[in-house]
C-alpha positions, -999 to +999 in steps of 0.1 A: +021-019-160-011-036-162-034-032-131-061-057-128-090-040-112-110-070-110-083-087-088-083-056-066-119-058-059-118-097-056-091-091-028-113-063-012-144-089-013-121-118+005-110-094+032-146-080+035-157-117+040-130-123+064-141-094+085-170-099+109-205-096+098-214-065+115-181-049+104-179-024+078-148-029+054-131+003+042-102+006+020-068+024+024-059+041-008-030+065+003+002+070-017-017+072-050-035+040-043-003+023-035+014+036-066-012+022-088-032+052-098-058+064-070-087+074-096-092+040-112-087+022-079-112+041-058-137+039-087-134+002-090-136-001-050-165+023-047-185+004-074-177-028-054-195-013-022-167+006-004-181+037+013-152+048+037-116+054+024-084+062+043-057+084+032-023+097+046-029+136+039-056+161+029-042+165-006-049+127-011-083+131+003-089+159-023-082+135-051-105+109-037-134+134-033-128+147-066-130+111-083-161+100-062-179+129-053-198+136-019-213+102-010-182+085+005-163+091+037-127+101+036-106+096+067-072+113+070-046+097+090-024+128+095-053+146+111-059+183+110-025+198+099-018+235+098-029+249+064-053+220+059-084+237+074-099+249+041-095+218+024-108+197+052-140+221+055-146+225+017-143+188+007-157+174+040-127+152+050-126+135+084-093+142+099-081+114+125-070+138+154-036+128+169-029+152+195-047+177+217-034+206+198-048+190+166-083+185+185-083+223+196-072+236+162-101+214+147-130+225+170-116+262+168-114+264+130-143+241+120-166+238+149-194+212+142-173+195+117-167+156+117-135+142+129-121+109+143-097+101+170-063+080+167-047+065+197-013+053+200-014+018+217+025+009+213+037+021+178+050+053+189+040+068+156+007+086+154-023+092+180-029+104+214-009+088+243-032+069+266-026+093+294-033+122+270-066+105+257-078+100+293-073+135+303-095+147+272-118+118+267-149+132+280-143+165+261-137+146+230-165+124+232-190+153+237-180+164+203-193+133+186-163+118+168-170+095+139-145+069+146-116+061+172-088+040+158-053+025+165-026+008+146-011-027+150+026-028+151+032-064+145+000-077+128+020-096+102+035-116+129+004-135+143+022-148+173+039-115+184+029-107+220+025-070+208-006-078+190-027-090+221-010-061+241-024-035+219-058-054+215-061-052+255-049-016+256-073-004+228-102-023+243-096-008+278-091+028+262-124+027+243-147+003+261-182+019+261-173+049+242-204+046+219-182+054+188-174+031+159-138+016+166-113+004+142-078-016+149-072-039+120-057-034+087-049-064+063-029-081+090-053-074+117-083-087+098-064-121+093-056-123+131-093-129+138-126-114+149-117-102+182-093-076+163-123-063+139-143-041+160-166-019+137-147-010+110-117-028+091-093-009+067-074-033+045-045-016+026-017-038+009-036-070+008-061-051-017-030-047-041-018-083-039+008-080-009+016-098+022+005-107+049-026-114+027-010-147+011-043-158-007-046-124-026-049-123-062-021-107-082-032-072-093+000-058-109+020-069-139+049-051-150+064-058-187+096-042-196+104-036-235+137-049-249+157-019-264+186-041-278+202-074-281+236-081-282+260-112-282+290-112-261+322-134-260+334-153-229+353-128-206+333-098-215+315-078-189+281-065-186+270-030-169+287-004-145+316-016-126+322-048-147+303-067-119+293-095-141+317-113-163+305-139-189+319-175-185+310-184-220+294-166-251+260-151-241+232-131-254+223-101-234+189-081-236+188-045-227+155-037-212+140+000-206+136+004-170+159+009-138+160+023-106+145+054-117+113+034-122+114+018-089+135-012-095+159-010-070+197-014-077+202-039-047+178-064-060+199-071-092+219-101-080+188-122-070+163-109-095+152-127-127+128-117-155+105-139-173+099-148-209+066-165-206+074-190-178+112-190-186+134-173-161+160-149-173+186-135-148+198-101-143+233-095-154+254-067-143+241-036-121+206-022-124+212+012-137+189+043-137+170+035-170+182+000-181+187-035-169+209-062-186+191-097-187+206-129-203+183-145-228+211-170-241+187-200-234+157-185-254+146-199-288+138-164-301+142-128-289+113-113-271+098-081-275+095-076-236+102-095-204+082-096-173+095-086-141+063-085-119+033-107-126+019-142-119+053-157-123+069-134-095+050-115-071+057-081-053+070-098-023+095-120-040+111-086-055+109-072-021+128-100-007+152-096-034+158-060-024+159-067+014+125-047+018+087-051+020+060-052-008+048-019+003+079-002-009+080-018-041+045-008-050+048+027-042+081+030-059+070+020-092+079+050-114+058+078-126+071+073-162+056+039-162+027+036-186-004+022-167-031+002-185-063-010-164-085-040-170-117-048-154-132-029-127 
């Protein structure tokens, strides 16, 4: 895997430019920097000017703090979980409080320590319900939260009525709070300035995924060819004999499979590339190997590209019936990563 850190930074700058002039643009780096390696990702983003990072759990925040030191803010979406008090306090993490119980745990365990508030405006996933927020609003605001946020459920569908519903509810719940507010991730940034508030927090768009269609490609995945064989018409390839050659063919076996995040279900629709020449997958994707037809190539390649400028992460996602997020975060730990730029 080759990770283009310059492309990552370029995507952040584009989304920063798309955010309102008075808005701070942070960066979501959860799940090990969306599977690309959190240390090089946050170093490149911090060098570009990012001062506020968002992670899913306190342990992820610890990795960011260890990499960047004390001069960035790290917000933890899961809030103040049981057992996280020492880590939150020692590493100066900012938990995004999701319930009254979390707020009480935080102020009792770490009085005076910074925190944010997460509100649920319709996703029914994380955050204080509107009634719960209104019942503790004055108490919470007296404690000086650093950020109040919510999360859009349908931002990748610009015309979905849920977007305006959540915008109106979030505005109503937070009007006049005197605290920085955040509603927009990548999709929300693209919806327009009324969604931007004080802080935007792009995630998947940084890494080259939709809904940021103009994103520069960040990830390239090249798979080495282990072996090549000629097969006769009528022979089959892979488990279950699911593909049969209609005529003589040349099949390359490449070193990757579903253990590396190349999902078995994507096989029938997926091609790999030798340069710009597509080479179709033949037979089932197995745990460690994939059969690819190279009959039409003039020479045997050393490797084939499954993810790159010829075929982005969302194409693979469509082939697997999923989303780009899942493809990126599934790419296996045994895949060697090389970083360029940054």
